[in-house]
C-alpha positions in Angstrom: 0.0 0.0 0.0 1.2 3.5 -0.6 2.7 5.3 2.4 -0.2 7.7 2.8 -2.5 4.6 3.4 -0.5 3.3 6.3 -2.7 2.4 9.3 -2.2 3.3 12.9 -0.3 1.1 15.3 -1.7 -0.1 18.6 -0.1 -1.2 21.8 0.1 -5.0 21.7 -0.8 -5.0 25.4 -4.2 -3.4 24.8 -7.3 -5.6 24.7 -9.4 -5.7 21.5 -12.9 -5.5 23.0 -13.1 -1.8 22.3 -12.7 -0.3 18.9 -9.7 1.9 19.5 -7.4 0.8 22.3 -4.3 3.1 22.5 -3.9 4.0 18.9 -0.8 6.0 18.1 0.1 7.6 14.8 2.6 6.1 12.5 6.0 7.6 12.0 4.9 10.0 9.3 1.8 11.2 11.1 -1.8 10.4 11.5 -3.4 8.2 8.9 -6.4 9.5 6.9 -9.5 9.4 9.0 -11.6 7.5 6.5 -10.3 5.4 3.6 -12.3 3.3 1.2 -9.4 1.2 0.3 -11.3 -1.0 -2.1 -14.0 0.4 -4.5 -17.6 -0.9 -4.4 -18.3 -3.2 -7.3 -20.6 -2.0 -10.1 -24.1 -3.0 -9.3 -23.7 -3.4 -5.6 -26.1 -0.5 -5.1 -28.9 -2.6 -6.5 -27.8 -5.9 -5.0 -28.8 -7.2 -1.6 -26.0 -6.3 0.8 -23.9 -9.0 2.5 -21.9 -7.1 5.2 -19.1 -8.5 7.3 -18.7 -6.2 10.3 -15.3 -6.3 12.0 -16.0 -4.0 15.0 -18.8 -3.4 17.5 -19.2 0.2 16.6 -20.1 -0.7 13.0 -22.6 -3.4 14.1 -24.2 -1.1 16.7 -24.6 1.6 14.0 -26.2 -0.9 11.6 -28.6 -1.9 14.4 -29.7 1.8 14.9 -30.1 2.2 11.2 -32.4 -0.8 11.0 -30.0 -2.8 8.7 -29.0 -5.8 10.8 -30.6 -8.0 8.2 -27.7 -7.0 5.9 -25.2 -8.7 8.2 -23.8 -12.1 7.3 -20.8 -12.1 9.7 -19.5 -10.2 12.7 -17.1 -10.6 15.5 -17.7 -12.1 18.9 -17.2 -8.6 20.4 -20.2 -7.5 18.3 -22.3 -10.3 19.9 -21.1 -9.2 23.3 -22.2 -5.6 22.5 -25.5 -6.7 20.9 -26.6 -10.1 22.4 -29.6 -10.4 20.0 -27.1 -11.3 17.3 -26.6 -14.7 18.9 -30.0 -15.7 17.5 -29.3 -14.6 13.9 -27.1 -17.5 12.9 -24.3 -15.2 11.8 -20.8 -16.4 11.0 -18.4 -15.3 13.8 -15.2 -14.0 12.4 -12.1 -12.2 13.6 -11.9 -8.4 13.9 -9.9 -5.8 12.1 -6.8 -6.8 14.2 -6.9 -10.5 13.3 -8.9 -11.1 10.2 -7.8 -13.6 7.6 -8.5 -13.9 3.9 -9.8 -17.4 4.2 -12.5 -16.7 6.7 -13.7 -13.6 4.8 -13.8 -15.6 1.5 -15.9 -18.3 3.2 -18.5 -15.8 4.2 -18.8 -14.3 0.7 -19.6 -10.7 1.7 -20.0 -8.0 -0.9 -18.9 -5.4 1.6 -16.5 -5.5 4.5 -16.6 -2.6 7.0 -13.6 -2.4 9.3 -12.5 0.1 11.9 -9.5 0.8 14.1 -7.5 -0.9 15.5 -5.8 -2.4 12.5 -2.8 -4.7 12.2 -1.0 -4.3 8.9 -1.0 -8.1 8.2 -4.7 -8.3 8.8 -5.6 -5.3 6.6 -3.5 -6.9 3.9 -5.4 -10.1 4.3 -8.7 -8.3 4.0 -7.5 -6.6 0.8 -6.3 -9.9 -0.6 -9.7 -11.4 -0.2 -10.9 -9.1 -3.0 -14.0 -7.9 -1.2 -15.1 -4.3 -1.3 -13.8 -2.7 1.9 -14.7 0.4 3.8 -12.3 1.3 6.5 -12.9 3.8 9.3 -10.5 5.6 11.6 -12.4 8.2 13.7 -10.6 10.6 16.0 -13.2 13.2 17.0 -17.0 13.4 17.6 -17.4 15.0 14.2 -15.6 12.0 12.7 -18.0 9.6 14.5 -21.0 11.6 13.1 -19.5 11.5 9.6 -18.9 7.7 9.9 -22.5 7.2 10.8 -23.6 9.2 7.8 -21.2 7.3 5.6 -22.4 3.9 6.7 -26.0 5.2 6.3 -25.3 6.2 2.7 -23.8 2.8 1.9 -26.7 0.8 3.4 -29.4 3.1 1.9 -30.4 4.5 5.3 -29.3 8.1 5.1 -32.4 9.5 6.7 -32.1 7.3 9.7 -28.4 8.2 9.9 -29.2 11.9 9.9 -31.7 11.3 12.6 -29.2 9.3 14.8 -26.6 12.1 14.4 -29.1 14.7 15.3 -30.1 12.7 18.4 -26.5 12.3 19.5 -25.7 16.0 18.9 -28.8 17.1 20.8 -27.8 14.9 23.8 -24.3 16.2 23.9 -25.4 19.8 23.6 -27.9 19.4 26.5 -25.1 18.2 28.7 -22.9 21.0 27.6 -25.5 23.6 28.5 -26.1 22.1 31.9 -22.4 21.9 32.7 -21.9 25.5 31.7 -23.7 26.4 35.0 -20.7 25.1 36.9 -18.4 27.6 38.6 -15.2 25.7 37.8 -13.9 23.0 35.5 -12.3 20.1 37.4 -9.2 18.7 35.9 -9.8 15.1 34.7 -7.4 12.3 34.0 -9.0 9.6 31.7 -7.2 6.3 31.1 -8.1 3.7 28.4 -5.2 1.3 29.2 -3.0 0.6 32.2 0.1 -1.2 30.8 1.4 1.1 29.6 -0.7 4.0 30.8 -2.6 5.5 27.8 -4.8 8.6 27.8 -8.3 8.2 26.4 -8.9 9.3 22.8 -9.7 12.7 21.4 -13.4 12.2 21.3 -13.3 11.4 25.0 -11.5 14.7 25.6 -14.3 16.4 23.8 -16.9 14.6 25.9 -15.0 15.6 29.1 -15.1 19.2 28.0 -18.8 18.9 27.2 -19.3 17.6 30.7 -17.6 20.7 32.1 -14.2 19.2 32.8 -10.6 19.9 31.7 -8.9 16.9 30.0 -5.4 16.3 31.3 -2.7 15.1 28.9 -2.4 14.2 25.2 -5.4 12.1 23.9 -4.3 8.6 22.8 -0.7 9.0 24.0 1.2 7.1 26.6 2.0 8.7 30.0 3.4 7.6 33.3 2.2 7.3 36.9 4.7 10.0 37.9 3.3 12.5 35.3 -0.2 11.9 36.4 0.9 12.4 40.1 2.5 15.7 39.1 -0.7 17.0 37.5 -2.7 16.0 40.6 -6.1 15.7 38.9 -9.4 16.5 40.6 -11.0 13.4 39.0 -9.6 10.0 37.9 -11.6 8.1 35.2 -10.7 4.6 34.1 -12.2 2.9 31.0 -9.8 0.1 30.0 -10.5 -1.5 26.7 -11.6 -5.1 27.2 -12.1 -4.7 30.9 -15.8 -3.8 30.8 -16.4 -2.2 34.2 -13.9 -4.3 36.0 -10.9 -2.0 36.5 -9.4 -2.8 39.9 -9.5 0.8 41.2 -8.1 0.2 44.7 -5.2 -1.9 43.3 -4.3 0.7 40.7 -4.2 3.5 43.3 -2.1 1.3 45.6 0.4 0.1 43.0 0.9 3.6 41.6 1.3 5.3 44.9 -1.5 7.6 44.3 -3.0 7.7 47.8 -2.2 11.4 48.3 -3.7 12.6 45.0 -6.5 15.1 45.3 -8.9 12.8 43.4 -8.2 9.9 45.7 -8.5 11.9 49.0 -11.7 13.5 47.8 -13.2 10.2 46.7 -13.4 11.0 43.0 -12.0 7.9 41.4 -14.3 6.2 38.9 -14.6 3.3 36.4 -16.8 3.8 33.4 -17.7 0.7 31.2 -15.2 0.7 28.4 -18.0 0.2 25.8 -19.4 3.6 26.8 -16.2 5.5 26.0 -14.2 3.3 23.6 -16.9 2.5 21.0 -17.1 5.3 18.4 -20.8 5.1 18.0 -24.0 6.1 19.9 -22.9 4.4 23.2 -20.7 7.5 23.8 -23.8 9.3 25.0 -23.9 6.9 27.9 -20.2 7.6 28.5 -21.0 11.3 28.5 -23.7 10.9 31.2 -21.2 8.9 33.3 -18.5 11.6 32.9 -21.0 14.4 33.7 -22.1 12.6 36.9 -18.4 12.1 37.9 -17.2 15.6 37.1 -20.2 17.6 38.4 -22.3 15.4 40.7 -24.1 18.5 41.9 -25.4 19.2 38.4 -26.1 15.7 37.1 -27.8 12.6 38.5 -25.8 9.5 39.4 -25.4 6.9 36.7 -26.1 3.2 37.6 -23.0 2.0 35.6 -20.6 4.5 37.1 -18.4 2.7 39.7 -16.5 4.7 42.3 -13.5 3.6 44.3 -15.5 3.5 47.5 -18.2 1.3 45.8 -15.6 -1.1 44.4 -14.0 -1.5 47.8 -17.3 -2.7 49.2 -17.7 -5.4 46.6 -17.0 -9.0 47.8 
């Protein structure tokens, strides 16, 4: 592939449950946000779609667009995110990180939709399969909205895509207006992976700001326990890819020597389910409501899936 089409690299330590665990730019800079690396075949517009979805964000978007019937294959992570798929007799295949040419050919899709994270070998295998491929690499909320519109246009559901984007934008703006009532903006450290420590992605930074917080650090980049200690955040947020809501908050604080941090002494250490923050699709609104409750509990109601350090310590 030409150099401008290089894909992002991802920390091998990161789990693959989420769509974007710890992506870092390649040596020559960020890859293009969206690349259709293989053209759609003539006539596909009028043919029944047979889609292979390689990430949960894609499958969840298809569900909201009313196009799950177009799916012929998806990943096990898609089934975890949308359990109703278990009753659809779909072929379970590997994701964008691990796909092989053989399993894609066996499914006979006429469209493969993939999203970050990619592994060069797997993307090459997808291309060798000769299927039309649409690859996505969102960075921002605007990118996520554009991807929803793009998928909608491909599956002939543009009106529903516009409706979904409008719904998400309205929800985000409502939180932004409410958080604007706050007198201050707490400083927030958001972590999407712990070995190494990786800041959450740029769209999470935007969500933190919409919730009335100040995002600490460089989105998607690695950091250290010492650097976080030096910044002394007001709030600590953990949403590890692949961990669900099972980040061991007490152990993290203990192992990193963070007992004296302001967030810890004030009881403002939280875990947000990774699918709420790390899936670039409509679940980010749930992530936003969790962030808002953690950052400004006086302005926003508690969220049932937001776990605090104190709560986790009470669990058996």
